[in-house]
C-alpha positions as CSV (number, residue, x, y, z in Angstrom):
1,M,0.1,-0.3,0.2
2,T,1.5,3.0,-1.0
3,S,1.4,6.5,1.5
4,S,-1.0,8.3,-0.6
5,T,-3.2,5.4,-0.7
6,A,-3.1,5.1,3.0
7,R,-3.8,8.5,3.3
8,I,-7.0,8.4,1.0
9,G,-7.8,5.5,3.4
10,Y,-7.6,7.2,6.6
11,A,-9.0,10.4,5.2
12,T,-12.2,8.4,4.3
13,V,-12.6,6.3,7.3
14,A,-12.4,9.6,9.8
15,F,-14.8,11.2,7.1
16,L,-17.1,8.6,7.7
17,S,-16.8,8.2,11.5
18,V,-16.9,11.9,12.2
19,G,-20.0,12.1,10.4
20,V,-21.8,9.4,11.5
21,A,-21.0,9.9,15.1
22,L,-22.1,13.5,14.4
23,Y,-25.7,12.1,12.9
24,S,-26.2,9.8,15.9
25,F,-26.0,12.5,18.1
26,R,-29.8,13.1,16.9
27,F,-30.6,10.9,19.6
28,A,-30.6,13.2,21.9
29,G,-33.8,14.7,20.7
30,V,-35.9,12.3,22.3
31,F,-35.5,13.8,25.9
32,W,-37.4,16.7,24.3
33,N,-39.8,14.4,22.8
34,I,-38.5,14.6,19.4
35,W,-37.6,11.7,16.9
36,P,-35.5,12.9,13.6
37,L,-35.0,10.7,11.0
38,I,-35.7,7.5,13.7
39,G,-37.4,4.5,12.4
40,P,-40.2,2.8,14.3
41,E,-38.2,0.1,14.8
42,I,-35.9,1.6,16.2
43,A,-38.1,4.2,18.5
44,G,-39.5,0.9,19.7
45,V,-36.1,-0.4,21.3
46,V,-35.6,3.1,22.8
47,K,-39.4,3.2,24.5
48,S,-38.7,-0.7,25.4
49,V,-35.6,0.3,27.2
50,P,-34.7,4.2,27.0
51,F,-32.1,4.4,29.8
52,Q,-29.9,1.6,28.2
53,A,-30.4,2.3,24.5
54,L,-29.8,6.0,24.8
55,T,-26.8,5.7,27.0
56,H,-25.5,3.3,24.1
57,M,-26.7,5.8,21.2
58,L,-25.6,8.6,23.0
59,I,-22.2,7.7,24.1
60,A,-20.6,5.5,21.3
61,P,-20.6,8.3,19.1
62,I,-18.0,10.0,21.3
63,A,-15.8,6.6,20.8
64,L,-16.6,6.8,16.9
65,L,-15.7,10.4,17.3
66,V,-12.6,10.5,18.6
67,G,-11.3,7.1,17.6
68,P,-9.7,7.9,14.2
69,F,-7.6,10.5,15.7
70,Q,-5.9,8.1,17.9
71,F,-4.2,6.8,14.8
72,W,-2.8,9.8,13.4
73,A,0.6,9.3,14.3
74,G,1.3,13.2,13.9
75,L,-0.7,13.6,16.5
76,R,0.5,11.0,18.5
77,S,4.2,11.9,18.5
78,R,3.6,16.0,18.8
79,Q,0.6,16.0,21.2
80,P,1.3,12.9,23.3
81,A,-0.9,14.2,26.7
82,L,-3.8,14.7,24.0
83,H,-3.4,11.2,22.5
84,R,-3.2,9.6,26.0
85,F,-6.6,11.8,26.7
86,M,-8.2,10.9,23.7
87,G,-7.5,7.4,24.5
88,R,-8.8,7.4,27.7
89,T,-11.8,9.4,26.3
90,Y,-12.3,6.5,23.9
91,V,-11.6,3.3,25.8
92,A,-14.4,5.0,28.9
93,A,-16.8,5.6,25.8
94,C,-16.5,2.3,24.6
95,T,-16.7,0.7,28.0
96,I,-20.2,2.5,28.8
97,A,-21.7,2.1,25.7
98,G,-20.7,-1.9,25.2
99,I,-22.2,-2.4,28.8
100,A,-25.1,-0.6,27.7
101,A,-25.3,-2.1,24.6
102,L,-25.0,-5.5,25.7
103,A,-28.2,-4.8,28.4
104,T,-30.2,-3.6,25.1
105,A,-29.4,-6.4,22.6
106,P,-32.4,-9.0,23.8
107,F,-35.0,-6.1,22.9
108,A,-33.1,-5.9,19.1
109,S,-36.2,-5.1,16.6
110,G,-34.4,-7.9,14.7
111,G,-35.6,-10.4,17.7
112,P,-32.8,-12.9,19.4
113,V,-30.5,-13.8,16.5
114,A,-30.2,-10.3,16.1
115,G,-29.6,-9.7,19.7
116,L,-27.2,-12.5,19.8
117,G,-24.8,-10.7,17.5
118,F,-25.3,-7.8,18.8
119,G,-24.4,-9.1,22.5
120,I,-21.6,-10.5,21.3
121,L,-19.9,-7.6,19.4
122,A,-20.9,-5.5,22.6
123,V,-18.7,-8.4,24.6
124,L,-16.0,-8.5,22.3
125,W,-16.3,-4.8,22.2
126,V,-15.3,-3.6,26.0
127,S,-13.1,-6.6,26.4
128,T,-10.9,-6.0,23.2
129,T,-10.7,-2.1,24.1
130,L,-9.4,-3.0,28.2
131,A,-6.9,-5.6,27.1
132,A,-5.7,-2.7,24.9
133,A,-5.9,-0.1,27.7
134,N,-4.1,-2.4,29.9
135,A,-1.4,-3.3,27.4
136,A,-0.4,0.2,26.6
137,M,-0.2,0.7,30.8
138,Q,2.0,-2.4,30.5
139,R,3.8,-0.6,28.1
140,N,3.2,-3.4,25.5
141,F,3.0,-0.9,22.8
142,V,2.8,-3.8,19.8
143,R,-0.3,-5.4,21.6
144,H,-1.9,-2.1,22.3
145,R,-1.8,-1.2,18.4
146,R,-2.8,-4.6,17.3
147,L,-5.7,-4.8,19.8
148,M,-6.9,-1.5,19.6
149,R,-7.2,-2.4,15.3
150,Y,-9.9,-4.7,16.6
151,S,-11.5,-2.2,18.9
152,F,-11.7,0.6,16.4
153,A,-12.8,-2.2,13.9
154,M,-15.8,-2.9,15.7
155,T,-16.4,0.8,16.9
156,F,-16.6,1.2,12.8
157,G,-19.1,-1.0,12.6
158,A,-21.5,1.5,13.4
159,V,-20.6,2.8,9.9
160,T,-20.5,-0.2,8.1
161,L,-24.0,-1.2,9.2
162,R,-25.5,2.2,8.3
163,L,-23.4,1.5,4.8
164,Q,-25.1,-2.0,3.9
165,I,-28.6,-0.8,5.3
166,P,-29.6,0.6,1.5
167,I,-27.8,-2.2,0.3
168,G,-29.6,-4.9,1.6
169,I,-33.3,-2.8,1.2
170,I,-32.4,-1.8,-2.6
171,F,-30.8,-4.9,-3.8
172,F,-31.9,-7.8,-1.7
173,H,-35.7,-6.3,-1.2
174,F,-35.5,-5.8,2.7
175,S,-38.8,-4.1,3.3
176,S,-37.3,-2.6,6.8
177,Y,-34.2,-2.4,9.0
178,G,-36.0,-5.1,11.5
179,P,-35.2,-7.9,9.2
180,L,-32.1,-6.3,7.6
181,S,-30.5,-6.4,11.2
182,V,-30.5,-10.2,11.9
183,W,-27.7,-9.9,8.9
184,L,-26.1,-6.3,10.2
185,A,-25.5,-7.8,13.9
186,Y,-22.8,-9.9,11.9
187,T,-22.0,-8.7,8.9
188,S,-21.5,-5.1,10.0
189,W,-18.4,-6.0,12.2
190,I,-17.1,-9.4,11.5
191,P,-15.6,-8.5,8.2
192,N,-13.6,-5.1,9.9
193,V,-12.3,-7.8,12.3
194,I,-11.5,-10.2,9.5
195,A,-9.8,-7.2,7.5
196,V,-7.7,-5.8,10.7
197,W,-6.8,-9.3,11.3
198,M,-5.0,-9.8,7.7
199,Y,-3.3,-6.0,8.3
200,N,-1.8,-7.3,11.6
201,T,-0.7,-10.4,10.0
202,L,1.1,-8.5,7.2
203,R,2.7,-6.2,9.0
204,R,3.5,-8.2,12.1
205,S,7.2,-8.5,11.0
206,R,6.7,-4.7,10.9
207,D,5.2,-4.3,14.3
208,V,9.0,-3.9,16.3
209,G,10.1,-1.3,18.8
210,G,7.0,-1.7,20.6
211,M,8.1,-0.2,23.9
212,Q,7.8,2.9,21.8
213,P,4.5,4.7,22.5
214,A,4.5,6.9,19.4
215,A,5.6,4.4,16.6
216,A,2.1,3.0,16.4
């Protein structure tokens, strides 16, 4: 991969992440009984478990908003204190949103199969993120980088899920989000994790000097 291709890829991921994160904050309108662009199936989940659902829907975008910038080498090298602050913010957001997602999963609009997929994602998301944070505290920065890639792959599932919705409706003729979510509960994040696994495998030989915090 050339440096220009990598920059374009990173910029695309960052742009999509920030855009989806900002769009997701629309759920704050629910506190004033405003439901902007919120479909009836998602609204049904929110009404069933408002605390759990809204905690996930309003905290998870924080992780999506700051996550891409943790991979910005220039920020890490020039502003290490900011990198650590944003990292702690990311870990806290993933942990809180992930626990809330696990509590919301049994009420998924796609039923128990969708709930299982989202529940598995929540458990893996929280555990991987906490393991990555622990690796950083242990100053094992090679392991920290690898695990954070997996963590953000799952965070980025919020983006891939939204990209897959029109594909499912237009090309696979799903009537709405509910029946489609049975598939999205798996397809929104498993391919991301596989892509990171391939990336980590390819660059394993380059991941040296793991005691250098700015070498990610």
